[in-house]
C-alpha positions in Angstrom: 58.9 32.9 120.6 59.7 30.2 123.8 56.7 30.7 126.1 58.6 29.0 129.1 59.4 30.3 132.8 63.3 32.0 130.2 63.4 35.4 129.4 63.0 36.7 125.5 66.2 38.7 124.7 65.3 41.1 122.3 69.1 43.2 121.5 67.6 46.2 120.5 69.8 47.3 117.5 67.3 50.0 116.0 68.7 52.4 113.7 71.9 52.9 115.5 73.8 51.4 111.9 73.4 54.5 111.3 72.5 53.4 107.6 75.2 51.1 107.0 74.3 47.1 106.3 78.3 46.6 107.4 77.3 48.3 110.9 74.2 46.3 111.4 75.8 43.2 110.9 78.9 44.0 114.1 75.5 45.1 115.8 74.7 40.9 115.2 77.8 39.8 115.8 77.3 41.6 119.0 74.2 40.5 119.9 75.9 36.9 119.4 78.1 37.5 121.4 76.4 39.0 124.6 74.0 36.3 124.5 70.4 37.7 123.6 67.9 35.5 121.9 67.0 38.4 118.9 68.2 41.3 117.7 65.9 43.8 116.5 66.0 46.3 113.6 63.5 48.9 112.4 61.8 49.0 108.9 60.2 51.9 107.4 60.8 54.0 104.2 60.7 57.6 105.4 58.5 58.9 103.3 55.5 56.4 104.3 56.4 57.0 108.1 56.5 61.2 108.6 55.8 64.1 106.6 58.8 66.1 105.5 58.3 69.5 107.5 57.8 67.3 111.1 60.0 68.1 113.7 62.3 66.1 116.0 61.9 65.4 119.2 63.5 67.0 122.4 65.9 63.8 123.0 66.4 63.7 119.2 67.7 67.2 118.7 69.8 67.2 121.9 71.0 63.6 120.9 72.3 64.9 117.3 73.5 68.3 118.3 71.9 69.6 114.8 68.8 71.0 113.4 67.2 68.6 111.1 63.3 67.2 109.9 62.7 63.3 111.3 62.3 62.8 107.6 65.3 63.4 106.9 66.6 61.6 110.2 65.1 58.6 108.8 66.0 59.3 105.4 69.2 59.0 106.6 69.1 56.2 108.7 66.9 53.5 106.4 67.7 50.8 105.3 66.8 48.7 102.0 64.9 46.0 101.9 67.5 44.2 100.4 69.9 44.7 103.7 67.1 43.6 105.3 67.3 40.5 103.6 70.7 40.3 103.8 70.7 41.1 107.5 67.8 38.0 107.9 70.5 35.6 106.5 73.0 36.7 108.2 71.3 36.0 111.8 70.3 32.7 110.7 73.5 31.2 109.4 74.4 32.5 113.5 71.3 31.2 115.1 70.0 34.3 116.7 66.4 35.9 115.6 66.5 38.3 113.2 63.1 40.7 114.2 62.6 44.5 112.3 59.6 46.2 113.7 57.5 48.1 111.1 56.6 51.2 110.9 54.4 50.7 107.5 52.1 48.7 106.0 54.4 47.7 103.1 57.3 47.0 105.2 55.4 44.9 107.6 54.2 42.8 104.4 57.9 42.7 103.4 58.9 41.0 107.1 55.9 38.8 106.7 57.0 37.7 103.4 61.0 37.5 104.6 59.5 35.1 107.1 59.8 37.1 110.3 57.8 35.2 112.8 57.6 37.8 115.0 56.0 41.0 115.3 57.3 43.8 117.4 54.7 46.8 117.5 56.5 49.8 118.5 55.1 52.1 121.2 54.2 54.9 118.5 52.1 52.5 116.6 49.7 51.2 119.5 46.9 54.1 118.0 48.1 53.0 114.3 44.4 51.3 113.0 45.8 50.0 109.8 48.7 49.2 111.1 47.4 46.8 113.4 44.7 44.9 111.8 47.9 44.7 108.9 49.6 42.5 111.4 46.6 41.1 113.9 45.8 39.1 110.5 49.1 37.4 110.6 48.2 35.9 113.1 52.0 35.8 114.3 53.4 36.0 117.7 53.2 39.7 118.3 55.3 42.3 121.1 53.1 45.2 121.9 55.0 47.9 123.4 52.9 50.3 125.6 54.8 53.6 126.2 52.7 56.7 125.8 49.6 54.8 126.2 47.2 54.2 128.9 45.1 51.0 129.7 42.4 51.7 127.5 44.5 52.1 124.3 46.0 49.1 125.2 43.2 47.6 125.4 41.4 49.2 122.2 44.9 47.6 120.6 44.4 44.1 122.1 41.2 43.2 121.1 42.2 45.1 117.2 44.8 42.4 116.9 42.9 40.0 118.3 39.5 40.3 116.2 41.6 40.5 113.5 43.1 36.8 113.9 46.0 36.8 116.4 45.5 34.8 119.4 45.7 36.8 122.9 48.8 33.5 123.8 50.9 34.9 120.8 50.6 38.3 122.4 53.4 39.9 125.0 52.9 43.6 126.2 55.1 45.3 127.2 55.4 47.9 129.8 57.9 51.4 127.9 58.6 54.7 129.0 59.1 56.6 125.6 61.5 58.7 126.7 65.5 58.6 125.9 67.0 57.8 128.1 63.9 57.3 130.6 63.8 58.9 134.0 64.3 56.4 136.4 61.4 58.3 138.6 58.8 57.7 135.8 59.5 54.3 135.2 56.5 53.2 137.1 57.6 49.6 137.1 55.0 48.2 138.7 53.1 49.2 136.0 53.7 46.1 134.2 52.3 44.1 136.6 49.4 46.2 136.4 49.0 45.2 132.6 49.6 41.7 133.5 46.4 41.4 135.6 44.4 43.7 133.8 44.4 41.8 130.7 45.6 38.1 132.0 48.6 38.5 129.6 52.4 37.8 129.3 53.5 41.1 129.9 58.2 41.7 129.7 59.7 45.9 129.7 61.3 47.8 127.1 64.4 49.8 128.8 65.4 52.7 128.2 66.7 53.8 131.6 70.9 54.2 131.4 72.3 50.9 133.1 71.3 47.9 133.5 69.2 47.4 136.8 65.4 48.3 135.8 65.7 45.6 133.1 67.5 42.7 136.0 64.4 44.7 138.4 61.7 43.5 135.8 62.6 40.0 135.7 62.6 39.8 139.5 58.8 41.3 138.9 57.9 39.0 136.1 58.9 39.7 132.8 58.8 36.9 129.9 60.5 39.5 127.5 63.0 42.2 127.9 64.4 44.9 125.2 66.9 47.1 125.8 68.6 49.5 122.7 72.7 48.5 122.4 75.4 50.4 120.5 78.9 50.0 119.5 80.0 52.8 120.7 77.6 55.4 122.8 79.7 58.5 121.4 78.7 58.2 117.8 76.5 60.2 116.5 72.7 59.3 115.8 69.1 59.6 117.6 69.5 56.4 120.0 73.4 55.8 121.1 73.3 57.7 124.2 70.2 55.7 125.8 72.1 52.5 124.3 74.4 49.7 126.5 77.7 49.7 124.7 78.6 45.4 124.0 80.2 44.8 127.7 76.8 46.0 129.5 75.4 44.1 126.8 76.2 41.2 128.0 76.4 42.0 131.8 73.0 42.6 131.4 71.7 39.5 129.6 74.6 37.3 132.3 72.2 38.7 135.4 68.9 38.6 133.7 69.8 34.6 133.3 71.1 34.6 137.0 68.0 36.3 138.3 65.6 34.1 136.6 67.6 30.6 137.2 66.9 32.2 141.3 63.0 32.9 140.7 62.5 29.0 140.4 59.2 27.4 141.0 57.6 29.1 143.8 57.6 26.1 146.6 59.4 26.4 149.8 61.4 23.1 150.2 64.6 21.8 151.5 67.2 22.5 148.1 69.3 19.7 147.2 72.4 21.9 148.0 71.2 22.7 151.6 70.2 19.0 152.8 74.3 18.2 154.0 74.3 21.9 156.0 70.9 20.5 158.3 72.8 18.6 160.9 76.2 20.8 160.9 74.1 24.2 161.8 71.2 22.7 163.4 71.2 22.1 167.2 70.2 20.1 169.6 69.7 19.4 173.5 72.7 19.2 175.4 74.3 19.2 178.7 74.6 22.8 179.7 77.0 21.7 182.8 77.4 18.4 184.3 74.1 16.4 185.3 73.9 13.3 187.3 71.8 10.8 186.9 68.9 11.1 189.0 68.9 14.8 187.9 65.5 16.9 186.7 66.4 18.4 183.4 65.5 22.1 183.8 66.5 25.6 182.1 69.5 25.8 184.2 71.7 22.1 183.4 70.2 22.4 179.6 70.6 24.2 176.4 70.7 23.9 172.3 73.9 23.4 170.4 75.4 22.5 167.3 75.4 20.0 165.6 71.7 18.6 165.0 72.8 14.5 166.3 70.3 14.2 168.9 66.9 15.4 170.5 65.6 18.6 168.3 65.0 21.5 170.1 61.2 21.7 169.7 60.8 18.8 171.9 62.3 21.4 174.3 59.1 21.1 176.9 58.8 17.4 176.3 62.3 16.7 178.0 61.9 19.8 180.5 60.9 18.1 183.9 62.0 14.9 182.8 64.7 12.4 185.0 68.3 12.1 183.8 69.0 8.6 183.2 72.4 8.6 183.6 75.0 10.9 183.8 75.8 13.7 181.2 79.2 15.8 180.8 78.6 19.3 180.1 78.3 19.3 175.9 76.9 15.8 176.0 73.7 15.0 173.8 70.9 14.2 176.0 69.0 10.9 175.4 66.0 10.3 176.7 
């Protein structure tokens, strides 16, 4: 993961493959075509992740439209380790970074052995001591999502990752609102800057709002990582499709982010190369407001300022006022002293 000013954009495929390796490959293709830096999935064994009778969240029930347990839903969306091996090779072939979020230690070790270099800790795992200890011990780049947490919980997770071997400069904390879709009035995007200031750490934003504007705003506010769910079609069945971008929207978001990061610059106020040629044409000079005779006193009644900036700079106005005209000047002619 780059540590330059370039925003690292993660196209979050998640479980939008609906349990199909072929669908997963289509999502990789979309991420590549859109220009994402990485495409991310979710690696888990349902039996290791959730109890058999755990309820669905409200948004999952609403999006699925049927009643089932979390276990049954996750089991249907689960890809095998063999599938992820194929996906990693497919991503390598297409030159996009493969990522997948582990939800249990077994899956984390599998992904480590697969050669994954960037580990994402999901918001729901920010209090999972054993998983944080495990991933912290890898010493890899870690992206920590902070949905449903406060500063104290973020601090505890960071301390744990660092204690077990991950360097602070390898960690990025993502501000996040864990609701799908996330309501605009609860996003609290300024909290991303609070996290940065509190922990002196790289920050980013995991976006679950409808549309693309909040991710773009986060980029303008200094996010170094942007993560956004996407899908082939929002109308597909599944828990996350309705809160995901479709391919054209993903492409537009990434294009906008790249434009914004270019526009951010280095913060030094200077004259830009492209505007130098405009200075003479749009700034002004001191000129004769009307015909002036040699020997006349230059004053507010007979001089003014007009384009172009080929003569005396108007900032010398008080220096010119009261001077004696050394020759005749026609109306509009540049004043000379």
